[in-house]
C-alpha positions in Angstrom: 0.0 0.0 0.0 1.7 3.2 -1.2 2.4 5.5 1.8 3.1 8.4 -0.5 -0.6 8.8 -1.1 -0.9 10.3 2.4 0.6 13.5 1.1 -2.4 14.2 -1.2 -3.9 16.7 1.3 -6.7 17.7 -1.1 -7.8 14.1 -2.0 -11.5 13.6 -1.4 -12.0 10.1 -2.8 -9.6 7.1 -2.7 -10.8 3.9 -4.4 -8.3 1.0 -4.3 -10.8 -1.9 -4.0 -10.6 -5.2 -5.9 -6.9 -5.2 -6.4 -4.1 -7.4 -5.0 -2.7 -4.9 -2.5 -0.9 -6.4 0.5 0.5 -5.2 3.8 -1.2 -3.0 6.3 -3.3 0.2 6.0 -0.9 3.1 6.4 -1.6 5.1 9.6 -0.6 8.2 7.6 -3.9 7.9 5.7 -5.3 9.6 8.8 -3.7 12.8 7.4 -6.0 12.9 4.4 -8.2 15.5 6.1 -10.4 16.2 3.1 -11.2 12.5 2.4 -14.9 11.6 2.2 -14.7 8.2 0.5 -12.3 5.4 1.2 -12.6 2.1 -0.7 -10.1 -0.6 0.0 -12.2 -3.7 -0.1 -11.3 -7.0 -1.7 -7.6 -6.9 -1.3 -5.1 -8.9 0.9 -4.6 -6.3 3.6 -3.5 -7.5 7.0 -3.0 -6.0 10.4 -5.3 -3.8 12.4 -7.4 -0.8 11.3 -5.3 2.3 12.3 -7.0 4.4 14.9 -5.6 7.4 13.0 -8.5 7.0 10.5 -10.7 8.4 13.3 -9.2 11.8 12.4 -11.0 11.8 9.0 -13.9 14.0 10.2 -15.3 14.3 6.7 -15.3 10.6 5.9 -18.7 9.4 4.8 -18.0 6.1 3.1 -15.6 3.5 4.5 -15.3 0.1 2.9 -12.6 -2.3 4.1 -14.5 -5.5 3.5 -13.0 -8.8 2.2 -9.5 -8.5 3.6 -7.5 -10.2 6.3 -7.8 -7.4 8.9 -7.4 -8.4 12.5 -7.7 -6.8 15.9 -10.5 -4.7 17.4 -12.4 -2.0 15.6 -10.8 1.2 17.0 -13.1 3.2 19.3 -12.2 6.3 17.4 -13.9 4.8 14.3 -17.1 4.2 16.2 -17.2 7.9 17.2 -17.0 9.2 13.6 -20.4 10.9 13.4 -19.9 11.7 9.8 -19.9 8.2 8.5 -22.9 7.1 6.4 -21.8 3.7 5.1 -19.5 1.4 7.0 -18.5 -1.9 5.5 -16.0 -4.0 7.5 -17.4 -7.5 6.5 -15.4 -10.7 5.8 -12.3 -10.0 8.0 -11.1 -11.3 11.3 -12.0 -8.4 13.6 -13.1 -9.0 17.1 -14.2 -7.1 20.2 -17.5 -5.7 21.2 -19.9 -3.6 19.1 -20.3 0.1 20.0 -21.5 2.0 17.0 -22.2 5.7 17.5 -22.4 6.6 13.8 -25.1 9.2 14.3 -25.8 9.5 10.5 -25.2 5.9 9.5 -27.4 4.5 6.7 -25.6 1.1 6.3 -23.5 -0.9 8.7 -22.0 -4.2 7.5 -20.0 -6.2 9.9 -20.8 -9.8 8.7 -18.4 -12.6 9.0 -16.1 -11.4 11.7 -15.6 -12.5 15.3 -17.3 -9.5 17.0 -18.9 -10.6 20.3 -20.9 -9.5 23.3 -24.4 -8.0 23.6 -26.0 -5.7 21.0 -25.7 -2.2 22.3 -28.7 0.0 23.0 -27.0 2.8 21.1 -28.2 1.2 17.9 -31.6 2.6 18.6 -30.1 6.1 18.3 -29.4 5.6 14.6 -32.5 7.2 13.3 -31.3 7.0 9.6 -30.2 3.4 9.7 -31.5 1.4 6.8 -29.2 -1.7 6.7 -27.6 -3.4 9.7 -25.8 -6.7 9.0 -23.9 -8.6 11.5 -24.3 -12.1 10.1 -21.9 -14.8 11.2 -20.3 -13.2 14.3 -20.4 -14.1 18.0 -22.9 -11.6 19.1 -25.3 -12.5 22.0 -24.7 -14.4 25.2 -26.9 -17.4 24.6 -28.5 -16.7 27.9 -31.6 -14.9 29.0 -34.1 -13.4 26.7 -31.8 -10.9 25.0 -33.9 -10.6 21.9 -36.5 -8.6 23.8 -34.0 -5.8 24.3 -32.7 -6.0 20.8 -36.1 -5.8 19.2 -37.1 -2.9 21.5 -33.9 -1.1 20.6 -34.2 -1.6 16.8 -37.9 -0.6 16.8 -36.5 3.0 17.1 -34.8 2.7 13.8 -37.9 3.7 11.8 -36.1 3.5 8.4 -34.6 0.0 8.8 -35.0 -2.0 5.6 -32.6 -4.9 6.2 -31.7 -6.7 9.4 -29.4 -9.7 9.4 -28.3 -11.1 12.8 -28.1 -14.7 11.7 -25.3 -17.2 12.7 -24.7 -15.7 16.1 -25.4 -16.7 19.7 -28.8 -15.1 20.3 -31.2 -17.1 22.5 -34.6 -16.9 24.1 -37.9 -16.1 22.6 -38.6 -14.0 19.5 -40.7 -11.3 21.3 -44.0 -9.9 20.1 -42.3 -6.5 19.8 -40.8 -7.6 16.5 -44.1 -6.4 15.2 -43.0 -2.9 16.0 -40.0 -3.0 13.7 -39.8 -0.5 10.8 -42.7 -0.6 8.4 -40.1 -0.5 5.6 -38.4 -3.7 6.7 -38.0 -6.1 3.8 -35.2 -8.4 5.0 -35.3 -10.2 8.3 -32.6 -12.8 9.1 -32.2 -14.6 12.4 -31.2 -18.0 11.1 -28.6 -20.2 12.9 -29.1 -19.0 16.4 -30.7 -20.6 19.6 -34.1 -19.0 19.4 -37.0 -21.0 20.8 -40.8 -20.5 21.3 -43.3 -19.8 18.6 -43.1 -17.5 15.6 -45.0 -14.4 16.7 -48.4 -13.7 15.0 -47.3 -10.1 14.9 -45.2 -10.9 11.9 -48.3 -9.8 9.9 -47.4 -6.2 10.7 -44.3 -6.3 8.6 -46.2 -5.7 5.4 -43.2 -4.9 3.3 -41.3 -8.1 4.2 -39.7 -9.9 1.3 -37.4 -12.3 3.0 -38.1 -14.0 6.3 -35.2 -16.3 7.5 -35.3 -18.0 10.9 -34.0 -21.4 9.9 -31.8 -23.6 12.1 -33.2 -22.5 15.4 -35.5 -24.2 17.9 -38.9 -22.7 17.0 -41.9 -24.8 17.9 -45.6 -24.6 17.3 -47.2 -24.0 14.0 -46.6 -21.7 11.1 -48.8 -18.7 11.8 -51.8 -18.4 9.4 -51.2 -14.6 9.5 -48.3 -15.1 7.2 -50.8 -14.8 4.4 -51.0 -11.1 4.9 -47.4 -10.6 3.8 -48.3 -10.2 0.1 -44.8 -9.1 -0.8 -43.0 -12.1 0.7 -40.6 -13.8 -1.7 -38.5 -16.1 0.4 -39.4 -18.1 3.5 -36.7 -19.9 5.4 -37.9 -21.9 8.3 -35.9 -25.1 7.8 -34.4 -27.1 10.7 -36.6 -26.2 13.6 -39.3 -28.0 15.5 -42.3 -26.6 13.8 -45.4 -28.9 13.8 -48.9 -29.0 12.5 -49.7 -28.6 8.8 -48.4 -26.3 6.1 -51.0 -23.4 6.0 -53.0 -23.5 2.8 -52.9 -19.7 3.0 -49.3 -19.7 1.8 -50.9 -20.1 -1.6 -51.9 -16.5 -1.4 -48.3 -15.3 -1.5 -48.2 -14.7 -5.2 -44.6 -13.3 -5.1 -43.1 -16.3 -3.3 -40.0 -17.8 -5.0 -38.4 -19.8 -2.2 -40.2 -22.0 0.3 -37.8 -23.9 2.7 -39.5 -25.8 5.5 -37.3 -28.8 5.6 -36.3 -30.7 8.7 -39.3 -29.9 10.9 -42.2 -32.0 12.2 -44.8 -30.8 9.7 -47.5 -33.3 8.9 -50.6 -34.0 6.9 -50.8 -33.3 3.2 -49.0 -30.7 1.1 -51.6 -28.1 0.3 -52.7 -27.9 -3.3 -52.7 -24.1 -3.0 -48.9 -24.1 -3.5 -49.8 -24.4 -7.1 -51.0 -20.8 -6.9 -47.5 -19.5 -6.3 -46.6 -19.1 -9.9 -43.1 -17.7 -9.2 -41.7 -20.5 -7.1 -38.2 -21.4 -8.0 -37.6 -23.9 -5.2 -39.7 -25.9 -2.7 -37.8 -27.7 0.1 -40.0 -29.8 2.4 -37.4 -32.5 3.0 -37.4 -34.5 6.3 -40.9 -33.9 7.7 -43.9 -36.2 8.3 -45.9 -35.2 5.3 -48.4 -37.8 4.0 -50.7 -38.3 1.0 -50.0 -37.9 -2.6 -47.9 -35.2 -4.1 -50.4 -32.5 -5.2 -50.9 -32.3 -9.0 -50.9 -28.5 -9.0 -47.2 -28.5 -8.0 -46.3 -30.2 -11.3 -47.9 -27.3 -13.1 -45.4 -24.8 -11.7 -43.3 -24.2 -14.8 -41.3 -21.7 -12.8 -39.7 -24.4 -10.6 -36.0 -24.4 -11.7 -33.8 -24.6 -8.7 -35.2 -27.7 -7.1 -38.2 -29.7 -5.7 -37.1 -31.4 -2.4 -39.7 -33.7 -0.9 -37.4 -36.5 0.4 -37.7 -38.1 3.8 -41.5 -37.9 4.2 -44.3 -40.5 4.0 -45.7 -39.5 0.6 -47.6 -42.2 -1.2 -49.0 -43.0 -4.7 -47.4 -42.8 -8.1 -45.5 -39.9 -9.7 -48.0 -38.3 -12.1 -47.1 -38.0 -15.8 -47.5 -34.2 -15.6 -44.3 -34.0 -13.7 -42.8 -33.4 -17.0 -44.4 -30.0 -17.2 -41.7 -28.5 -14.9 -39.1 -28.7 -17.6 -36.5 -26.4 -16.2 -36.0 -28.2 -12.9 -32.4 -28.6 -11.8 -32.9 -31.0 -8.8 -35.6 -33.5 -7.9 -35.4 -35.4 -4.7 -38.3 -37.7 -3.9 -36.2 -40.2 -1.9 -37.2 -42.0 1.2 -40.9 -42.0 0.8 -43.5 -44.6 0.0 -44.1 -43.7 -3.6 -45.0 -46.5 -6.0 -45.7 -47.3 -9.6 -43.3 -46.9 -12.5 -40.8 -44.2 -13.3 -42.6 -41.8 -15.5 -41.5 -41.5 -19.1 -42.0 -37.7 -18.9 -39.0 -37.3 -16.7 -37.1 -37.1 -20.0 -38.6 -33.6 -20.4 -36.2 -32.3 -17.8 -33.5 -31.2 -20.2 -31.7 -29.3 -17.5 -32.0 -31.9 -14.7 -28.7 -32.4 -12.9 -29.6 -34.3 -9.8 -32.3 -37.0 -9.5 -33.0 -39.2 -6.5 -35.9 -41.7 -6.3 -34.1 -43.9 -3.8 -35.8 -45.7 -1.0 -39.4 -46.0 -2.5 -41.4 -48.8 -4.0 -41.0 -48.0 -7.6 -41.2 -51.0 -9.9 -40.8 -51.9 -13.6 -37.9 -51.1 -15.9 -35.8 -47.9 -16.3 -37.6 -46.0 -19.1 -35.7 -45.7 -22.4 -36.7 -42.1 -22.5 -34.3 -41.3 -19.7 -31.6 -41.3 -22.3 -32.7 -37.7 -23.0 -31.3 -36.5 -19.6 -28.2 -35.1 -21.2 -27.4 -32.9 -18.2 -27.8 -35.5 -15.5 -24.8 -35.7 -13.1 -26.2 -37.7 -10.1 -28.8 -40.4 -10.5 -29.9 -42.5 -7.5 -32.5 -45.2 -8.1 -31.4 -47.5 -5.2 -33.6 -49.4 -2.8 -36.7 -49.9 -5.0 -38.2 -52.8 -6.8 -36.9 -52.0 -10.3 -36.3 -54.9 -12.6 -35.1 -55.8 -16.1 -31.7 -55.1 -17.6 -29.5 -52.1 -16.8 -29.8 -49.9 -19.9 -26.6 -49.4 -21.8 -27.5 -45.8 -22.5 -26.8 -44.9 -18.8 -23.1 -45.3 -19.6 -23.5 -43.0 -22.5 -24.7 -40.0 -20.5 -21.7 -37.8 -20.8 -22.1 -35.7 -17.7 -23.2 -38.5 -15.4 -20.7 -38.9 -12.6 -22.5 -41.0 -10.0 -25.0 -43.8 -10.5 -26.6 -45.8 -7.8 -28.7 -48.8 -8.9 -28.1 -50.9 -5.7 -30.8 -53.0 -4.0 -33.2 -53.6 -6.8 -34.0 -56.7 -8.9 -32.0 -56.0 -12.0 -30.7 -59.0 -14.0 -28.6 -59.7 -17.0 -25.3 -58.2 -18.0 -23.8 -55.0 -16.5 -22.7 -52.7 -19.3 -19.0 -52.1 -19.7 -18.9 -48.9 -21.6 -18.8 -45.2 -20.5 -19.4 -44.6 -16.9 -19.5 -48.4 -16.3 -15.8 -48.6 -17.0 -15.2 -46.7 -13.7 -16.1 -48.9 -10.7 -15.9 -45.9 -8.3 -18.6 -44.1 -10.3 -21.5 -46.6 -9.9 -22.9 -49.3 -7.6 -25.1 -52.3 -8.4 -24.7 -54.1 -5.1 -27.7 -56.0 -3.9 -28.9 -57.2 -7.3 -28.7 -61.0 -7.2 -29.1 -61.8 -10.9 -26.4 -59.6 -12.5 -23.4 -60.8 -14.3 -20.6 -59.5 -16.6 -19.4 -56.0 -16.2 -15.9 -54.9 -15.6 -13.5 -57.3 -13.9 -13.4 -55.4 -10.6 -17.1 -56.2 -10.0 -16.1 -59.9 -9.7 -19.4 -61.0 -11.1 -19.9 -64.2 -13.1 -19.0 -64.1 -16.7 -21.6 -62.9 -19.2 -22.0 -66.4 -20.5 -23.5 -67.3 -17.2 -26.3 -64.9 -17.8 -26.9 -66.3 -21.3 -27.0 -69.8 -19.9 -29.4 -68.8 -17.1 -27.0 -69.7 -14.3 -26.2 -66.3 -12.8 -25.7 -66.3 -9.1 -24.5 -64.0 -6.4 -21.2 -62.4 -7.0 -19.1 -59.9 -5.2 -20.9 -56.6 -6.3 -24.4 -58.2 -6.0 -23.7 -59.6 -2.6 -22.8 -63.2 -3.2 -20.9 -65.7 -0.9 -17.6 -64.8 -2.4 -18.0 -61.2 -1.2 -15.5 -60.0 1.4 -16.5 -56.9 3.4 -13.5 -55.0 2.1 -14.4 -56.0 -1.5 -17.9 -54.7 -1.0 -16.7 -51.4 0.3 -14.3 -51.0 -2.5 -16.9 -51.8 -5.1 -19.3 -49.3 -3.4 -16.9 -46.3 -3.4 -18.4 -43.4 -5.2 -16.4 -40.6 -6.6 -16.3 -37.2 -5.1 -18.3 -34.7 -7.2 -17.6 -31.0 -7.5 -19.2 -29.1 -4.7 -18.9 -25.5 -5.9 -20.2 -23.5 -8.7 -22.8 -25.9 -9.9 -26.1 -24.4 -11.1 -29.3 -25.5 -9.4 -28.5 -24.3 -6.0 -30.4 -22.0 -3.7 -29.7 -18.9 -1.7 -30.4 -18.7 1.6 -30.9 -21.0 4.2 -30.4 -25.3 3.6 -28.7 -28.9 3.7 -29.3 -31.8 3.1 -29.5 -34.1 0.5 -26.3 -35.9 0.4 -28.2 -39.0 -0.4 -25.4 -41.2 -0.6 -21.9 -40.5 -0.4 -21.5 -41.1 3.3 -23.7 -44.1 2.7 -21.0 -45.4 0.3 -18.5 -45.3 3.1 -16.5 -42.3 1.8 -16.1 -38.9 3.4 -17.2 -36.6 0.6 -19.0 -33.4 0.2 -22.7 -33.4 -0.3 -23.7 -34.7 -3.7 -27.4 -34.0 -4.0 -28.0 -30.4 -3.0 -30.5 -29.2 -0.5 -32.0 -25.9 0.0 -31.2 -24.6 3.4 -27.9 -23.0 4.2 -27.2 -19.3 4.4 -29.8 -16.8 3.4 -28.6 -14.5 0.7 -27.5 -11.2 2.0 -28.5 -9.6 -1.2 -31.8 -7.8 -0.9 -34.7 -8.8 -3.1 -36.3 -6.1 -5.3 -39.2 -5.3 -7.5 -41.2 -8.4 -6.5 -38.6 -10.8 -7.8 -35.4 -12.4 -6.6 -32.5 -10.3 -8.1 -29.9 -12.0 -10.2 -27.4 -11.3 -7.5 -29.6 -12.9 -4.9 -30.2 -16.0 -7.0 -26.5 -16.4 -7.8 -25.8 -16.2 -4.1 -28.5 -18.7 -3.6 -26.9 -21.1 -6.1 -23.3 -20.7 -4.8 -24.1 -20.9 -1.1 -26.2 -24.0 -1.7 -23.0 -26.0 -1.7 -21.8 -24.5 1.6 -24.6 -25.9 3.6 -23.8 -28.4 6.5 -24.6 -32.1 6.1 -26.2 -32.9 9.4 -29.5 -34.3 8.2 -28.1 -35.9 5.1 -25.3 -37.5 7.2 -27.9 -38.8 9.6 -29.8 -40.5 6.8 -26.7 -41.7 5.2 -25.6 -43.2 8.5 -28.9 -45.0 8.9 -28.5 -46.5 5.4 -24.9 -47.2 6.0 -25.8 -49.0 9.2 -28.2 -51.1 7.4 -25.5 -51.9 4.9 -23.1 -52.7 7.7 -25.7 -54.9 9.4 -26.1 -56.9 6.2 -22.3 -57.2 5.7 -22.1 -58.3 9.3 -24.5 -61.1 8.7 -22.6 -62.1 5.6 -19.4 -62.0 7.5 -20.9 -64.2 10.2 -22.0 -66.7 7.6 -18.5 -66.6 6.1 -17.0 -67.2 9.6 -19.3 -70.2 10.1 -18.3 -71.5 6.6 -14.7 -70.8 7.4 -14.9 -72.7 10.7 -16.4 -75.6 8.9 -13.6 -75.5 6.3 -11.1 -75.4 9.1 -12.6 -78.5 10.6 -12.5 -80.2 7.2 -9.0 -79.1 6.8 -8.0 -80.5 10.2 -9.7 -83.8 9.2 -7.7 -83.9 5.9 -4.5 -83.1 7.8 -5.1 -86.0 10.1 -5.7 -88.3 7.1 -2.6 -86.9 5.6 -0.6 -87.6 8.7 -2.0 -91.2 8.8 -1.1 -91.7 5.1 2.4 -90.4 5.8 2.8 -92.9 8.7 1.5 -95.7 6.5 3.9 -94.7 3.7 6.9 -94.7 6.2 5.8 -98.1 7.3 5.7 -99.4 3.7 9.1 -97.9 3.1 10.5 -99.8 6.0 9.0 -103.0 4.9 10.3 -102.4 1.3 13.7 -101.4 2.7 14.1 -104.9 4.1 13.4 -106.5 0.7 15.3 -104.1 -1.6 18.9 -105.0 -0.4 18.6 -108.6 -1.5 17.3 -107.5 -4.8 20.3 -105.1 -5.2 22.8 -108.0 -4.4 21.3 -110.0 -7.3 21.8 -107.3 -9.9 25.6 -107.1 -9.9 25.7 -110.9 -10.5 23.5 -110.6 -13.5 25.5 -107.7 -14.8 28.7 -109.5 -14.3 27.3 -112.6 -16.0 26.3 -110.4 -18.9 29.7 -108.8 -19.1 31.5 -112.1 -18.9 29.4 -113.5 -21.7 30.1 -110.5 -23.8 33.8 -110.9 -23.1 
C-alpha cells in the first residue's frame, strides 16, 4: 500500500478496491483530512485498522471488507459521526460492538468475530437502513436478550434490512418484533438458539420480502397470519421443531419464490394451494412427516427451476405423468418416501435436470428408455426400490453422469461395460442378485453365465464370495464438485447428500438441499434479483450435512448390518472349512505314517534284490567278453 498517497492533502475520494494490495493500511492515511470516501475492499490487507482513521472527520463512506484485517475496531472509528456507510465485513475483527455513527445509513460487519451484547445505542441511529452482523459471535446465549434487541431496533424507523443470523442469540422472539420498521424487507435470524413460537405479529411487517429463521429451535405451528405478507418472496424456516400442517394460506403469496421448510415436524398433506405460487423457484419440504400424494398443481409450476425437495417424508402414490411440465427443474429429490408405480417416461422432459434421487421407495418396472434424454444429469440414485429388467446401456453414454446408484433392486442380466460403467468408483449395483458380466473389478460371473441362465450372487451383488473390504471398494463413489454448480439456492439449507457417506466415503454433499445461508443480497421489485439468485446457487454447496449425514448413517448402518450377517455366515463357513482341513491333515498324517511303514518293509526286501543285480551284470559282461 503506497504510503506516498498520504501527502495528497486535497484528496476527497480514494478507491483502491478489488486489487491485490498487500500489507497493512498506512496510519498516515489519517492525514487525508479532506477524504470523504475510502474504498479498499477485496484486497489482501492485513494488520489492524489504524486508529488514525478516526481523524478523518469528513469521511462518509468507509469500505474495508473482504481482507484479512485483525484486531479490534478502533473506538475512534465508532465515534465518527460523519460516516454514512461502514463496511468491514469478511475480515477477522473482534471485540464488542459500540456504533455511534449518528448519521449511518448502512453498517455491514458480517463474517467477523465480534462478540458481546448488541448495544442499545443502535436505537439512536435514526437514519439506519441496513444493519448486517451475520456470522459473528454476538449475543450471550443466555436470557431473553432478543427482547431488548427488538425494542432497541424498533426505534430505527427507516430500517429496511436486518441480518443477525449465525450468532449466539437465544430466548424467545418477542411480540415487539411487530414494532420494527414498516419498511423492513429483509429479516434474518437463522442459525441462532431462538425458541418458542413465531409471533403472530409478523403480519405487521407488510413490506417483508425475506423471512429467514431457519436452524433455530422454534416450535408450534406456522402462523396463518403469514398470508398477509403479500410481498413475501423467500421463506426460510428449515431445521426447527415446527409442527402442524403447512398453512394453505401460503398459496396466497403470489410473489413467493423460495419455500424452505425442511427438517421440521410438519405433517398431513402438502396443500394444493402451493400451485397458486406461480413464481416459485424452489420448494424444500425434505425430512418432515408429510403424507398423502404429491399435489398435482405443484407439477404445473413451470417456474420451478432450482429444485423440488420432498425427500424423507411419508408420501404415497405414483408420480403423475404431468411432472414433465416442470421442464426447467435442476434438482428433484423424492427419496425415502412410500411412492410406488413406475418411473414416468415424462422425466425425459427435464433437459436441465442435474440431480435426481428416487431412492428408498417402492418403484417397480424397468428404467424407461426415454431417460436417455437426460443429457445434463450428473447424479442419479434409483437404489432401494423394486426395479427390474436389464440395466440400460444408455446410462453409460450420458456424458455428464458422474455418480449412478442402482443398488438393492431386482436388475438382472449383463452389467454394461462402456462409458461410466468402466469406472467402478462411479456406480454401484450391489444387492442385485441376478447380475453378471461388467468390468472385472465387479467380480461377477462371466456374461456367458447370464446367457446360460445360471447367474448367481457375485461380489458386487452380494454373493458368498464377497468379502467386506471387497464390497466397500466396489461401493466407493467418486467425489463430485461441490462449488459453482447451477441449481442451488440462496439462503438457508442442507441436506440431500443422499449417498456419499452411505457409500463409506467422506465426501462433500452430492445432492444439494435448499437450506444454508440466506442470501445477504436484498430482493427487489417483486422478484429475486440476479445477485440474490447467484448467491443462492453458490451458497447451496456451503450448507452443512447434518441431516443428510444422519440419513446416510442409517442407510450405511443397514448396509453394515447386512455385511455383518454375511461376515458371520462366512465365519461359520470358514470354521467348517477349518474342521474339514483338520480332518484332511489327520488323514494326511495317517497316510504319511503308512507310507513310512511301507518304506521300512520295502527297505528290508530291496537290499537282497540289489545284491542280485551285480551278479546278473557280471554274467552279462562275462558273456560279452
